[in-house]
Each structure stands twice: as C-alpha cells, then as structure tokens.
C-alpha positions in Angstrom: -8.8 -4.8 -73.3 -11.3 -4.2 -70.5 -13.5 -7.1 -71.7 -10.7 -9.6 -71.8 -8.9 -8.3 -68.7 -5.7 -7.9 -70.6 -2.5 -7.0 -68.6 0.8 -6.2 -70.3 3.5 -8.9 -69.7 6.7 -7.5 -68.1 8.5 -10.6 -69.3 7.5 -10.1 -72.9 8.3 -6.4 -72.8 11.7 -7.3 -71.3 12.4 -9.8 -74.2 11.5 -7.1 -76.7 13.6 -4.4 -75.1 16.4 -6.6 -73.7 15.5 -4.9 -70.4 13.4 -6.7 -67.8 12.9 -4.0 -65.1 13.7 -6.8 -62.7 16.5 -6.6 -60.2 17.9 -9.3 -57.9 18.5 -9.0 -54.2 21.0 -11.4 -52.6 20.8 -11.8 -48.8 21.7 -14.4 -46.2 18.2 -14.6 -44.7 15.1 -12.4 -44.4 14.6 -13.9 -41.0 17.2 -11.6 -39.4 15.5 -8.3 -38.3 18.3 -6.1 -39.5 18.2 -7.8 -43.0 14.4 -7.4 -43.1 14.8 -3.6 -42.4 17.4 -3.4 -45.1 15.2 -5.3 -47.5 12.3 -3.0 -46.8 14.4 0.0 -47.9 15.4 -1.8 -51.1 11.9 -2.8 -52.2 10.4 0.6 -51.3 12.9 2.4 -53.6 12.6 -0.3 -56.3 8.9 0.4 -56.5 9.4 4.1 -56.8 11.7 3.6 -59.8 9.4 1.0 -61.4 11.5 -2.1 -60.8 10.3 -5.5 -59.7 12.6 -7.5 -57.3 13.6 -11.1 -57.1 15.0 -12.4 -53.8 17.9 -14.9 -53.7 18.7 -16.3 -50.3 22.2 -17.8 -49.8 23.8 -20.3 -47.3 26.1 -19.6 -44.4 28.5 -22.0 -46.1 30.8 -20.1 -48.5 30.8 -22.8 -51.2 27.0 -23.0 -51.3 26.7 -19.2 -51.1 28.8 -18.9 -54.3 26.3 -21.1 -56.2 23.7 -18.4 -56.0 25.8 -16.3 -58.5 24.9 -18.7 -61.3 21.2 -18.6 -60.3 21.2 -14.8 -60.3 23.0 -14.6 -63.7 20.7 -17.2 -65.3 17.6 -15.3 -64.1 18.4 -12.4 -66.5 18.0 -9.7 -63.9 19.0 -6.2 -65.0 21.1 -5.7 -61.9 21.6 -6.9 -58.4 22.0 -5.6 -54.8 24.2 -7.9 -52.7 24.4 -8.1 -48.9 26.1 -11.3 -48.2 29.4 -11.7 -46.4 30.0 -15.2 -47.6 30.4 -14.2 -51.3 34.0 -13.6 -52.3 35.3 -10.7 -54.4 35.7 -13.2 -57.2 32.0 -14.1 -56.9 31.1 -10.4 -57.2 33.5 -9.8 -60.1 31.7 -12.6 -62.0 28.6 -10.4 -62.2 30.6 -7.6 -63.7 32.0 -10.1 -66.3 28.5 -10.8 -67.4 27.8 -7.0 -67.6 25.3 -7.2 -64.6 25.6 -4.0 -62.6 26.1 -4.6 -58.9 25.6 -2.6 -55.7 27.4 -4.3 -52.8 26.6 -3.6 -49.1 29.3 -4.1 -46.5 32.3 -4.0 -48.9 34.5 -1.2 -50.3 34.6 -2.1 -54.0 34.4 -0.2 -57.2 34.5 -1.0 -60.9 32.9 -0.3 -64.2 29.6 -1.9 -63.1 30.1 -2.0 -59.4 29.1 0.4 -56.6 29.5 -0.2 -52.9 28.3 0.8 -49.4 30.9 0.0 -46.8 29.6 -0.3 -43.3 32.1 1.4 -41.1 32.1 0.0 -37.6 35.9 0.1 -37.0 36.3 3.4 -35.3 33.3 3.0 -33.1 34.7 -0.4 -32.0 38.1 1.1 -31.3 36.5 4.0 -29.3 34.4 1.5 -27.3 37.4 -0.6 -26.4 39.4 2.4 -25.3 36.4 3.6 -23.1 36.0 0.2 -21.6 39.6 0.0 -20.4 39.4 3.5 -19.0 36.5 2.3 -16.8 38.0 -1.0 -15.6 40.4 -4.0 -16.3 38.0 -6.8 -17.3 38.8 -8.8 -20.3 37.2 -8.1 -23.7 35.6 -11.2 -25.3 34.7 -11.1 -29.0 32.0 -13.6 -29.8 32.8 -15.2 -33.2 30.2 -17.3 -35.0 31.7 -20.6 -36.3 28.9 -21.0 -38.9 29.0 -17.9 -41.1 30.9 -15.1 -39.3 31.6 -13.5 -42.6 34.3 -11.1 -43.9 33.0 -8.0 -42.0 32.9 -9.7 -38.6 36.2 -11.4 -39.2 37.8 -8.0 -39.9 36.3 -6.5 -36.7 37.8 -9.3 -34.7 41.2 -8.2 -36.0 40.3 -4.6 -35.3 39.4 -5.3 -31.7 42.5 -7.5 -31.1 44.8 -4.9 -32.7 43.3 -2.1 -30.6 43.8 -4.0 -27.3 47.4 -4.7 -28.2 47.9 -1.1 -29.2 46.9 0.2 -25.8 48.8 -2.5 -24.0 45.9 -4.7 -23.1 46.5 -7.6 -25.4 46.4 -10.1 -22.6 42.9 -8.9 -21.8 41.5 -9.9 -25.2 40.1 -13.2 -26.3 37.9 -14.7 -29.0 35.1 -17.1 -28.0 33.5 -19.4 -30.7 29.7 -19.5 -30.7 27.0 -20.8 -33.0 24.6 -18.6 -34.9 21.7 -19.4 -32.6 20.1 -17.6 -29.7 19.2 -20.9 -28.0 22.6 -22.4 -28.4 24.3 -19.3 -27.2 22.0 -19.1 -24.2 22.9 -22.7 -23.2 26.6 -22.2 -23.8 26.6 -19.2 -21.5 24.6 -21.0 -18.8 27.6 -23.4 -18.7 30.1 -20.6 -18.9 28.6 -18.7 -16.0 28.2 -21.7 -13.7 31.5 -21.0 -11.9 30.8 -17.3 -11.8 34.3 -16.5 -12.8 34.0 -15.8 -16.5 33.0 -12.2 -16.2 34.0 -9.7 -18.8 33.0 -7.3 -21.6 31.3 -9.3 -24.3 31.1 -8.0 -27.9 28.3 -9.8 -29.9 27.9 -9.7 -33.7 24.2 -8.9 -33.3 21.6 -8.3 -30.7 19.8 -11.7 -30.8 23.1 -13.4 -29.8 23.7 -10.7 -27.2 20.3 -11.5 -25.7 21.4 -15.1 -25.3 24.3 -13.9 -23.2 22.2 -11.4 -21.3 19.5 -13.9 -20.4 22.0 -16.5 -19.4 23.6 -14.0 -17.0 20.3 -13.0 -15.5 19.2 -16.6 -15.1 22.5 -17.3 -13.4 21.9 -14.5 -10.9 24.7 -12.5 -12.5 24.2 -8.7 -12.5 24.3 -6.9 -15.8 26.2 -4.5 -16.2 27.9 -4.6 -12.8 29.4 -8.0 -13.2 29.0 -8.7 -17.0 28.8 -6.2 -19.8 27.3 -6.9 -23.2 27.4 -4.9 -26.4 26.0 -5.7 -29.9 27.6 -4.5 -33.1 24.3 -4.8 -35.1 21.3 -3.6 -33.2 17.6 -3.7 -34.1 14.4 -2.8 -32.2 14.9 -5.8 -30.0 17.9 -4.1 -28.4 15.5 -1.6 -26.8 12.8 -4.2 -25.8 15.0 -6.5 -23.7 15.8 -5.7 -20.1 18.3 -4.4 -19.4 18.4 -2.7 -22.8 21.4 -3.4 -25.0 24.2 -1.0 -25.9 24.6 -1.1 -29.7 26.6 0.2 -32.7 23.9 2.0 -34.6 23.5 2.1 -38.4 20.1 2.8 -40.1 19.7 -0.5 -42.1 16.6 0.8 -43.8 18.5 3.8 -45.1 21.4 1.5 -46.2 19.0 -0.6 -48.3 17.4 2.5 -49.7 20.7 4.0 -50.8 21.9 0.7 -52.2 18.9 0.4 -54.5 19.2 4.1 -55.6 22.8 3.5 -56.5 21.8 0.4 -58.5 19.2 2.3 -60.5 21.7 5.0 -61.3 24.2 2.3 -62.4 21.5 0.9 -64.7 20.8 4.4 -66.2 24.6 5.1 -66.3 24.1 8.3 -64.2 25.8 7.3 -61.0 28.5 9.8 -60.0 29.7 8.5 -56.6 30.6 4.8 -56.6 31.3 4.4 -52.8 28.9 5.6 -50.2 30.1 4.7 -46.7 27.8 4.4 -43.6 29.5 5.2 -40.3 28.2 3.7 -37.1 27.7 5.5 -33.8 27.4 4.0 -30.3 24.2 4.1 -28.4 24.9 3.4 -24.7 22.1 1.7 -22.9 21.9 -0.4 -19.7 24.0 -3.5 -20.7 27.2 -1.6 -20.2 28.5 0.6 -17.4 28.6 4.3 -17.7 31.6 6.4 -16.9 31.9 7.4 -13.2 
C-alpha cells in the first residue's frame, strides 16, 4: 500500500455500501457574504461527521432553479441541505419522494425525511416599524428585488405592509422595485435623490443593497440618518465597515449552517428528535437609523 500510494476510493465504498458519505448543498450563490458564512458552517460540521460535500448553485429564475433538483438526485448524494428561496415546496417534496433526506433553511417544513430551520424576521420587522413611527412620520419603503426576491422576502413585504395598516399608517408604506445589484441600486437612488424629496425609512433585503442606497444619499449630499434612514434585513461584516454603519436584523448565519448540517446528519442516522429549529433575529441599531430622543 505504501509503495503504490494506494488510497481508498470513497465512490467505490459508496457503491458497495449504498452509502456515499457525500451530501449536497444547494445555494443561490457563494458570492453573497451571508451565504459564504452559512456555507462555512455547513462544511465545518460535515468534516467533523466524516461527510464530503458537493455544491449545487441555482439561478434566481424559479424555473431554472427547479432544474437543480434533477441534478442533485442524479448525483446520488446521501442527503441535501437547501438554502434557496426560489425552490418551491413541490421541488423540496421531490427529494423526499426519492428518499433523499433534506434539511431546509428559511422554511417551516416537516416530513418523514425533512427537517427545517425557519429564519424568523417577522417580529423584529414589526417591532422596527412600530419604533420608527413612534419617532417620526416618514414613509416606510420596502426595497423589493425584481430578479429573485424569493419567498422569505416576499412574505416580509406582506408583514411590513400589514403592520403599517394595523397601526393606522398604511398610507405611509410603499414598495420600490430594485435589481439585485449594488451598482444598479446606487444609480437608481442617485436619480431618486436628485429632487431631494424622496426621503424616508428604507428597508433593504441585505446590506450590499443598503450600501447602494447609503452611498447614493451621501453622494447627493443627503444626511444619513437625519434625512434618510436605512436598515438591512440580512447583515454581514460589511454592515459594520461602511460609514455610517448599518442598522441590521442579526442572525448568526454560520450557526444556521452548522445546525442545518447537524440536523441532516441526524436525519441520515435516523436519530433526529426535533424536526424544526427556528432562528430568531434581533435588531442591532447602528448609525444609519435615528435613535429615540
């Protein structure tokens, strides 16, 4: 063995045992910082439990995202962790129909071979809107991505709208379509701020988009947070680096990825007791929003 440099083949062992020790990870893109943090948590835990990982990257277009299901199933992975808002519940159910255990992040789903980690931003969002109107009368503008907003963000748009209506501020709420791009968001807001009359409280899906709004305001000589306020639902290290620093809804994405992979390994060993493990966000107020007087 030493002379020939022999190494055991995991693929051959998998064929013999009908168990490959390979798990799939489905994500929209590893280029997003928050996804990279989550991915690190998954791969670190997979190594501890002796699993190799295969990455499957989907598309922001739902029809194309659904095609990845066939690729994952045909790859013969033992199980899969899914973090992709474009996949439908029918897509996820297809894994279960092939007896492929699934841990889903961002959904509240259960089943014989399904575990889930819901990401709970709703109450933090409601609290933030209530606090905002207690401090002033500016409109609340939810930035909605036209190219891949996903089920989670779509649901949060409804949460924000319903909360504004509930407290009698429905006329102060609006949705603004943006593209999933810092550069395009920055240019869009340079145009929006030209007349200096589109001030408000902007809710961004993540901090890279929020930075586009923030920098457009600063380059238009608009003061943040006195004239324009900006908050990001998903925050990463960049929210602390920019100036002024961004107020965010905080969830430890590395820990989310770690827990998801642990749940999958327990699904595979048929030892998982709790099928749903929610993560609740908390608000971290920084300098892009005004503090209470």
